[in-house]
MDAnalysis code that builds the backbone (N, CA, C; Angstrom):
import MDAnalysis as mda
import numpy as np

u = mda.Universe.empty(243, n_residues=81, atom_resindex=np.repeat(np.arange(81), 3), trajectory=True)
u.add_TopologyAttr("name", ["N", "CA", "C"] * 81)
u.add_TopologyAttr("resid", np.arange(1, 82))
u.add_TopologyAttr("resname", ["UNK", "UNK", "UNK", "UNK", "UNK", "UNK", "UNK", "UNK", "UNK", "UNK", "UNK", "UNK", "UNK", "UNK", "UNK", "UNK", "UNK", "UNK", "UNK", "UNK", "UNK", "UNK", "UNK", "UNK", "UNK", "UNK", "UNK", "UNK", "UNK", "UNK", "UNK", "UNK", "UNK", "UNK", "UNK", "UNK", "UNK", "UNK", "UNK", "UNK", "UNK", "UNK", "UNK", "UNK", "UNK", "UNK", "UNK", "UNK", "UNK", "UNK", "UNK", "UNK", "UNK", "UNK", "UNK", "UNK", "UNK", "UNK", "UNK", "UNK", "UNK", "UNK", "UNK", "UNK", "UNK", "UNK", "UNK", "UNK", "UNK", "UNK", "UNK", "UNK", "UNK", "UNK", "UNK", "UNK", "UNK", "UNK", "UNK", "UNK", "UNK"])
u.atoms.positions = np.array([
    [-10.588, 28.685, 43.629],
    [-9.799, 28.313, 42.449],
    [-8.318, 28.435, 42.813],
    [-7.530, 27.359, 42.537],
    [-6.125, 27.386, 42.906],
    [-5.355, 28.407, 42.065],
    [-4.319, 28.934, 42.627],
    [-3.472, 29.890, 41.901],
    [-2.575, 29.118, 40.939],
    [-1.926, 29.865, 40.068],
    [-1.037, 29.238, 39.088],
    [0.097, 28.512, 39.804],
    [0.582, 29.068, 40.897],
    [1.655, 28.420, 41.646],
    [1.194, 27.085, 42.220],
    [-0.083, 26.978, 42.568],
    [-0.616, 25.720, 43.095],
    [-0.867, 24.695, 41.984],
    [-1.206, 25.203, 40.815],
    [-1.530, 24.295, 39.710],
    [-0.286, 23.673, 39.083],
    [0.828, 24.396, 39.089],
    [2.053, 23.878, 38.457],
    [2.526, 22.593, 39.132],
    [2.646, 22.536, 40.464],
    [3.062, 21.258, 41.075],
    [2.061, 20.128, 40.815],
    [0.772, 20.442, 40.783],
    [-0.225, 19.410, 40.496],
    [-0.056, 18.890, 39.069],
    [0.216, 19.810, 38.154],
    [0.451, 19.415, 36.763],
    [1.702, 18.553, 36.649],
    [2.778, 18.950, 37.324],
    [4.020, 18.178, 37.290],
    [3.813, 16.788, 37.877],
    [3.026, 16.698, 38.919],
    [2.744, 15.417, 39.547],
    [1.946, 14.505, 38.601],
    [0.942, 15.085, 37.956],
    [0.129, 14.324, 37.003],
    [0.969, 13.877, 35.816],
    [1.819, 14.775, 35.335],
    [2.689, 14.440, 34.205],
    [3.630, 13.296, 34.577],
    [4.216, 13.364, 35.762],
    [5.123, 12.305, 36.212],
    [4.374, 10.978, 36.346],
    [3.153, 11.044, 36.801],
    [2.353, 9.835, 36.995],
    [2.061, 9.140, 35.659],
    [1.750, 9.927, 34.651],
    [1.357, 9.358, 33.349],
    [2.500, 9.297, 32.341],
    [3.703, 9.674, 32.725],
    [4.841, 9.670, 31.804],
    [5.062, 8.301, 31.155],
    [5.069, 7.193, 31.891],
    [5.281, 5.897, 31.224],
    [4.198, 5.585, 30.180],
    [2.980, 5.930, 30.496],
    [1.890, 5.685, 29.542],
    [2.071, 6.545, 28.300],
    [2.411, 7.810, 28.498],
    [2.617, 8.711, 27.359],
    [3.815, 8.281, 26.525],
    [4.879, 7.812, 27.176],
    [6.037, 7.333, 26.425],
    [5.672, 6.094, 25.608],
    [4.866, 5.221, 26.176],
    [4.426, 4.031, 25.454],
    [3.578, 4.407, 24.247],
    [2.692, 5.356, 24.434],
    [1.854, 5.812, 23.318],
    [2.727, 6.426, 22.225],
    [3.702, 7.244, 22.617],
    [4.596, 7.863, 21.637],
    [5.382, 6.802, 20.872],
    [5.858, 5.783, 21.593],
    [6.602, 4.690, 20.955],
    [5.718, 3.950, 19.957],
    [4.509, 3.618, 20.376],
    [3.605, 2.877, 19.492],
    [3.213, 3.704, 18.272],
    [3.010, 5.001, 18.453],
    [2.699, 5.862, 17.306],
    [3.867, 5.916, 16.336],
    [5.073, 5.944, 16.875],
    [6.257, 5.937, 16.015],
    [6.325, 4.643, 15.214],
    [6.032, 3.520, 15.868],
    [6.032, 2.231, 15.181],
    [4.962, 2.196, 14.088],
    [3.779, 2.681, 14.398],
    [2.686, 2.693, 13.419],
    [3.049, 3.578, 12.234],
    [3.664, 4.713, 12.521],
    [4.076, 5.600, 11.433],
    [5.083, 4.911, 10.520],
    [6.074, 4.246, 11.116],
    [7.069, 3.538, 10.316],
    [6.459, 2.429, 9.485],
    [5.567, 1.661, 10.088],
    [4.904, 0.583, 9.353],
    [4.042, 1.130, 8.222],
    [3.383, 2.234, 8.474],
    [2.530, 2.849, 7.450],
    [3.364, 3.335, 6.272],
    [4.489, 3.963, 6.568],
    [5.367, 4.448, 5.500],
    [5.876, 3.274, 4.671],
    [6.287, 2.178, 5.342],
    [6.735, 0.996, 4.615],
    [5.620, 0.426, 3.743],
    [4.422, 0.370, 4.296],
    [3.293, -0.211, 3.559],
    [2.941, 0.640, 2.343],
    [3.038, 1.949, 2.480],
    [2.764, 2.829, 1.328],
    [3.770, 2.555, 0.216],
    [5.037, 2.397, 0.583],
    [6.054, 2.093, -0.421],
    [5.787, 0.761, -1.111],
    [5.436, -0.243, -0.326],
    [5.134, -1.561, -0.890],
    [3.937, -1.471, -1.834],
    [2.913, -0.728, -1.433],
    [1.715, -0.582, -2.261],
    [2.048, 0.114, -3.581],
    [2.899, 1.128, -3.532],
    [3.287, 1.818, -4.762],
    [4.051, 0.878, -5.693],
    [4.952, 0.071, -5.123],
    [5.691, -0.898, -5.941],
    [4.735, -1.911, -6.581],
    [3.768, -2.380, -5.809],
    [2.792, -3.330, -6.349],
    [1.968, -2.707, -7.466],
    [1.606, -1.443, -7.290],
    [0.822, -0.759, -8.323],
    [1.611, -0.685, -9.624],
    [2.904, -0.369, -9.525],
    [3.742, -0.313, -10.724],
    [3.836, -1.696, -11.369],
    [4.048, -2.711, -10.535],
    [4.162, -4.074, -11.055],
    [2.873, -4.503, -11.753],
    [1.746, -4.173, -11.161],
    [0.464, -4.527, -11.776],
    [0.292, -3.816, -13.110],
    [0.763, -2.588, -13.205],
    [0.706, -1.880, -14.483],
    [1.516, -2.605, -15.544],
    [2.708, -3.084, -15.149],
    [3.543, -3.838, -16.091],
    [2.860, -5.139, -16.504],
    [2.253, -5.823, -15.551],
    [1.555, -7.076, -15.855],
    [0.408, -6.818, -16.827],
    [-0.349, -5.750, -16.599],
    [-1.461, -5.429, -17.500],
    [-0.963, -5.161, -18.917],
    [0.152, -4.420, -19.020],
    [0.701, -4.141, -20.345],
    [1.116, -5.435, -21.045],
    [1.773, -6.303, -20.307],
    [2.211, -7.566, -20.903],
    [1.026, -8.430, -21.305],
    [-0.003, -8.473, -20.473],
    [-1.193, -9.255, -20.823],
    [-1.882, -8.702, -22.067],
    [-1.912, -7.387, -22.172],
    [-2.501, -6.776, -23.367],
    [-1.718, -7.201, -24.607],
    [-0.388, -7.201, -24.509],
    [0.441, -7.652, -25.636],
    [0.183, -9.105, -25.971],
    [0.058, -9.940, -24.955],
    [-0.218, -11.365, -25.183],
    [-1.576, -11.548, -25.845],
    [-2.576, -10.820, -25.383],
    [-3.914, -10.913, -25.991],
    [-3.871, -10.518, -27.459],
    [-3.122, -9.459, -27.768],
    [-3.023, -9.017, -29.165],
    [-2.339, -10.085, -30.021],
    [-1.275, -10.691, -29.468],
    [-0.585, -11.738, -30.215],
    [-1.489, -12.951, -30.411],
    [-2.232, -13.333, -29.398],
    [-3.149, -14.473, -29.531],
    [-4.238, -14.197, -30.556],
    [-4.726, -12.976, -30.591],
    [-5.731, -12.621, -31.590],
    [-5.151, -12.764, -32.990],
    [-3.901, -12.318, -33.147],
    [-3.236, -12.469, -34.453],
    [-3.065, -13.925, -34.824],
    [-2.685, -14.745, -33.857],
    [-2.515, -16.179, -34.118],
    [-3.849, -16.818, -34.472],
    [-4.903, -16.452, -33.771],
    [-6.238, -16.979, -34.078],
    [-6.642, -16.622, -35.507],
    [-6.368, -15.380, -35.892],
    [-6.699, -14.961, -37.261],
    [-5.916, -15.787, -38.282],
    [-4.629, -16.008, -38.008],
    [-3.812, -16.802, -38.929],
    [-4.317, -18.244, -39.003],
    [-4.671, -18.812, -37.857],
    [-5.193, -20.180, -37.854],
    [-6.503, -20.276, -38.622],
    [-7.335, -19.282, -38.455],
    [-8.614, -19.285, -39.195],
    [-8.353, -19.222, -40.695],
    [-7.389, -18.439, -41.099],
    [-7.031, -18.357, -42.522],
    [-6.525, -19.703, -43.019],
    [-5.662, -20.323, -42.226],
    [-5.121, -21.638, -42.608],
    [-6.245, -22.665, -42.717],
    [-7.176, -22.634, -41.750],
    [-8.291, -23.579, -41.776],
    [-9.168, -23.387, -42.996],
    [-9.359, -22.145, -43.427],
    [-10.196, -21.932, -44.615],
    [-9.529, -22.528, -45.859],
    [-8.209, -22.498, -45.911],
    [-7.513, -23.088, -47.051],
    [-7.525, -24.619, -46.999],
    [-7.564, -25.167, -45.788],
    [-7.515, -26.623, -45.635],
    [-8.884, -27.279, -45.768],
    [-9.959, -26.534, -45.592],
    [-11.299, -27.109, -45.720],
    [-11.571, -27.507, -47.176],
    [-12.211, -28.652, -47.318],
    [-12.547, -29.048, -48.696],
    [-13.613, -28.102, -49.295],
    [-13.461, -27.798, -50.536],
    [-14.420, -26.903, -51.182],
    [-15.655, -27.604, -51.638],
])
């Protein structure tokens, strides 16, 4: 079994050999993290917007129901007896 003094140069050599690969992985992880953070923000904005759309649609449905009721009342008055 190699001594610690023998293992350190081997470790340094291995680290130097794989440094470009590790730097590339670190760069790509940083990019993925940034994209993920942006996507989370976009998703939250969309969720808020969808909530607003649902509220507005509910208001429109209520108004249409009221209009339908008024039209039905008008039609009952216009029908011949």
